[in-house]
C-alpha positions as CSV (number, residue, x, y, z in Angstrom):
1,X,0.0,-0.1,-0.1
2,X,1.5,3.3,-1.0
3,X,2.2,5.8,2.0
4,X,0.8,9.0,2.1
5,X,3.5,11.7,2.1
6,X,1.2,14.7,3.0
7,X,-2.3,15.3,3.7
8,X,-4.2,18.4,4.6
9,X,-7.9,18.8,5.8
10,X,-9.7,22.2,5.7
11,X,-6.4,23.9,6.1
12,X,-7.4,27.7,6.6
13,X,-5.2,30.7,7.7
14,X,-6.8,34.2,8.2
15,X,-5.1,37.5,8.6
16,X,-7.5,39.8,10.4
17,X,-10.8,39.7,8.0
18,X,-8.9,38.0,5.1
19,X,-9.0,34.3,4.6
20,X,-5.7,33.9,2.6
21,X,-6.2,30.1,2.3
22,X,-9.6,28.6,2.9
23,X,-10.2,24.9,3.6
24,X,-7.4,23.6,1.5
25,X,-7.5,19.8,1.0
26,X,-4.6,17.9,-0.7
27,X,-3.4,14.4,-0.4
28,X,-0.1,13.5,-2.1
29,X,1.3,9.9,-2.3
30,X,4.7,9.1,-1.6
31,X,7.0,9.4,-4.5
32,X,4.7,11.7,-6.6
33,X,5.6,15.0,-8.4
34,X,2.7,17.2,-7.4
35,X,2.3,20.7,-8.6
36,X,0.4,23.6,-6.9
37,X,-0.4,26.5,-9.4
38,X,-2.5,29.4,-9.5
39,X,-2.5,33.0,-10.6
40,X,-0.3,35.5,-8.5
41,X,-1.6,36.2,-5.0
42,X,-3.7,32.8,-5.1
43,X,-2.1,31.9,-1.7
44,X,0.4,29.1,-3.0
45,X,3.3,30.6,-1.0
46,X,1.0,30.9,2.0
47,X,0.3,27.2,1.9
48,X,4.1,26.5,1.7
49,X,4.5,28.7,4.7
50,X,2.0,26.8,6.9
51,X,3.3,23.3,5.6
52,X,6.8,24.3,6.9
53,X,5.9,26.1,10.0
54,X,6.5,29.7,9.0
55,X,2.8,30.2,9.6
56,X,0.6,28.5,11.9
57,X,-2.9,27.8,10.4
58,X,-6.0,29.3,12.0
59,X,-7.7,25.9,11.6
60,X,-7.3,22.4,9.8
61,X,-4.8,19.8,10.0
62,X,-1.4,18.9,8.3
63,X,-0.3,15.4,8.5
64,X,3.1,14.5,6.8
65,X,4.4,10.9,6.8
66,X,1.7,10.1,9.6
67,X,2.8,12.9,11.9
68,X,0.8,15.8,12.9
69,X,2.8,18.9,11.8
70,X,0.5,21.8,13.2
71,X,2.1,23.6,16.0
72,X,5.7,22.4,15.2
73,X,8.6,24.9,14.5
74,X,10.5,24.9,11.1
75,X,13.3,22.9,12.4
76,X,11.1,20.3,13.8
77,X,9.2,20.0,10.4
78,X,12.8,19.8,8.7
79,X,13.5,16.9,11.2
80,X,10.2,15.3,10.1
81,X,11.5,15.0,6.6
82,X,10.3,18.2,4.9
83,X,12.7,20.8,3.3
84,X,12.0,23.8,1.0
85,X,13.5,26.1,-1.6
86,X,12.4,29.8,-1.9
87,X,11.2,31.9,-4.8
88,X,14.3,34.2,-4.0
89,X,17.6,32.2,-3.7
90,X,18.6,31.9,-0.1
91,X,21.9,30.2,-0.1
92,X,24.8,31.0,2.4
93,X,26.3,33.0,-0.4
94,X,29.7,33.7,1.4
95,X,30.2,30.0,2.2
96,X,31.5,27.5,-0.6
97,X,29.2,25.0,-2.3
98,X,30.4,22.3,-0.2
99,X,30.0,24.3,3.1
100,X,26.4,25.0,2.2
101,X,25.7,21.3,2.1
102,X,27.6,20.6,5.3
103,X,25.4,23.1,7.1
104,X,22.2,21.4,5.9
105,X,23.8,17.9,6.7
106,X,23.8,19.0,10.5
107,X,20.0,19.0,10.3
108,X,19.8,15.5,8.8
109,X,18.4,13.2,11.9
110,X,20.4,10.2,10.7
111,X,23.7,11.6,11.8
112,X,24.7,11.6,15.3
113,X,24.9,14.8,17.3
114,X,27.9,15.7,19.4
115,X,28.3,17.8,22.5
116,X,30.4,21.0,23.1
117,X,33.3,18.8,24.5
118,X,33.5,16.5,21.7
119,X,33.5,19.4,19.3
120,X,36.3,21.4,21.2
121,X,38.6,18.4,21.6
122,X,37.8,16.8,18.2
123,X,37.3,13.3,19.4
124,X,38.1,10.5,16.9
125,X,34.3,9.7,16.6
126,X,33.6,13.2,15.7
127,X,36.2,13.3,13.0
128,X,35.0,10.1,11.7
129,X,31.4,11.4,11.5
130,X,32.5,14.7,9.8
131,X,34.4,12.8,7.3
132,X,31.3,10.6,6.5
133,X,29.1,13.7,6.2
134,X,31.6,15.4,3.9
135,X,31.8,12.2,1.7
136,X,27.9,12.1,1.5
137,X,27.7,15.8,0.6
138,X,30.2,15.4,-2.3
139,X,28.3,12.4,-3.4
140,X,25.0,14.6,-3.5
141,X,26.9,17.4,-5.5
142,X,28.1,14.9,-8.0
143,X,24.4,13.9,-8.6
144,X,23.8,17.6,-9.3
145,X,26.9,17.9,-11.5
146,X,28.4,20.4,-8.7
147,X,31.1,18.2,-7.4
148,X,33.8,20.1,-9.4
149,X,32.6,23.4,-8.0
150,X,32.6,22.2,-4.3
151,X,35.2,24.7,-3.3
152,X,33.9,27.7,-5.1
153,X,31.8,30.5,-3.1
154,X,28.2,29.7,-3.7
155,X,27.5,33.5,-4.8
156,X,30.0,33.0,-7.7
157,X,28.0,30.2,-9.3
158,X,25.8,30.7,-12.4
159,X,22.1,31.3,-11.7
160,X,21.0,27.9,-12.7
161,X,23.6,26.2,-10.6
162,X,22.7,28.4,-7.6
163,X,19.1,27.1,-8.1
164,X,20.2,23.2,-8.2
165,X,22.5,24.0,-5.3
166,X,19.3,24.9,-3.1
167,X,17.7,21.8,-4.2
168,X,20.8,19.6,-3.3
169,X,21.0,21.5,0.2
170,X,17.3,20.6,0.9
171,X,18.3,16.9,-0.1
172,X,21.1,17.2,2.4
173,X,19.0,17.6,5.3
174,X,17.5,14.2,4.7
175,X,14.3,15.4,3.3
176,X,11.7,13.0,2.2
177,X,9.4,15.6,0.9
178,X,10.7,18.6,-1.1
179,X,8.8,21.8,-1.4
180,X,10.1,23.6,-4.4
181,X,8.8,27.3,-4.5
182,X,9.2,28.5,-8.3
183,X,12.5,26.6,-8.9
184,X,12.6,27.7,-12.6
185,X,12.1,31.5,-11.7
186,X,14.6,33.5,-13.7
187,X,15.7,30.3,-15.8
188,X,16.2,30.4,-19.5
189,X,14.6,27.5,-21.4
190,X,17.9,25.4,-21.6
191,X,18.2,25.8,-17.7
192,X,14.4,24.8,-17.3
193,X,14.9,21.9,-19.4
194,X,17.9,20.9,-17.4
195,X,15.9,21.5,-14.1
196,X,13.0,19.1,-15.2
197,X,15.6,16.2,-15.5
198,X,17.1,17.3,-12.4
199,X,13.8,17.0,-10.3
200,X,13.0,13.7,-11.9
201,X,16.5,12.4,-11.0
202,X,16.0,13.7,-7.4
203,X,12.8,11.8,-7.1
204,X,14.2,8.5,-8.4
205,X,17.6,8.6,-6.7
206,X,16.4,9.7,-3.3
207,X,13.0,8.2,-3.3
208,X,11.8,11.7,-2.6
209,X,8.3,13.2,-3.0
210,X,8.0,16.7,-4.6
211,X,5.5,19.4,-4.3
212,X,6.2,22.4,-6.4
213,X,4.9,25.8,-7.1
214,X,5.6,27.1,-10.5
215,X,4.4,29.4,-13.1
216,X,6.3,27.9,-16.0
217,X,3.5,25.6,-17.4
218,X,5.7,23.7,-19.7
219,X,7.5,22.5,-16.6
220,X,4.5,21.9,-14.7
221,X,2.8,19.7,-17.4
222,X,6.0,18.1,-18.3
223,X,6.8,16.6,-14.8
224,X,3.8,16.7,-12.6
225,X,1.6,13.5,-12.1
226,X,-1.3,15.6,-10.4
227,X,-1.9,19.3,-10.1
228,X,-4.1,21.4,-7.7
229,X,-5.1,25.0,-8.6
230,X,-5.7,27.7,-6.1
231,X,-7.5,30.8,-6.8
232,X,-8.1,33.4,-4.0
233,X,-7.0,31.1,-1.6
234,X,-9.7,28.3,-2.5
235,X,-8.7,25.1,-4.4
236,X,-10.8,25.3,-7.5
237,X,-9.5,22.2,-9.4
238,X,-7.3,19.0,-9.0
239,X,-6.3,16.5,-11.5
240,X,-3.8,15.2,-14.1
241,X,-2.2,17.8,-16.4
242,X,-4.5,16.9,-19.3
243,X,-7.5,17.4,-17.1
244,X,-6.1,20.8,-15.6
245,X,-5.5,22.2,-19.0
246,X,-9.2,21.6,-20.1
247,X,-10.8,22.7,-16.9
248,X,-13.0,25.7,-17.5
249,X,-12.6,27.1,-14.0
250,X,-8.7,27.0,-14.3
251,X,-8.9,28.7,-17.8
252,X,-11.1,31.4,-16.3
253,X,-8.8,32.0,-13.2
254,X,-5.8,32.5,-15.7
255,X,-7.4,34.2,-18.6
256,X,-10.9,35.6,-17.5
257,X,-14.5,34.7,-18.5
258,X,-13.9,35.8,-21.9
259,X,-11.5,32.9,-22.6
260,X,-13.9,30.5,-21.1
261,X,-16.9,31.6,-23.2
262,X,-14.6,31.5,-26.5
263,X,-13.8,27.9,-25.5
264,X,-17.3,26.9,-25.1
265,X,-18.4,28.2,-28.4
């Protein structure tokens, strides 16, 4: 039986008199690539912020890998297997590519944590653990074709490589579910095509589940197995890419009623 990676029921957040997201339901099976789309201001990033503990919902539930995530802090949700990227790149830009992953690896629950004394005197076990983590970071970078740039400062990478480094860093936390917030933003067509292959590889190699927000419809329709559509904080549709492309409510949300009427003629 396929495990459910993420399930929300009636997920709602209210800011004053405004319901930014209203009774949002979603169910994502483990191993799926799932898209969340909608016009600007539809509430997509607000959903991500609730899923990752940046915002606490006003009501509703979030279950990730059979664990209740409501009320948890962001670092606790990371330890539960969730990691995200952002619309605006948030790398440690003055650290090297390798160091970016090493910082993330410290959040990986499979690696033993050491106390202050062990850290100060550099015990043999600590040094062995650090060596293992570095080797694992380098193996992740190799998958993303970034191993040759391991010692470069992150801010010196080309834009597309910085985007891929963000995903690699999320993987290094031990994430089982990646939340990618507009990963193709600012990319050219060649970089976007490469990103599509990267996301597919990540799912296969790391047995990861992917939930992504994206405005590039070619990317969304090309890799997502299922898509949900938000408009003004309400889910107006969910289905396969072909179903979403034909849905009148989705067409209306993006293009207005005139487009829906033209399609009906």
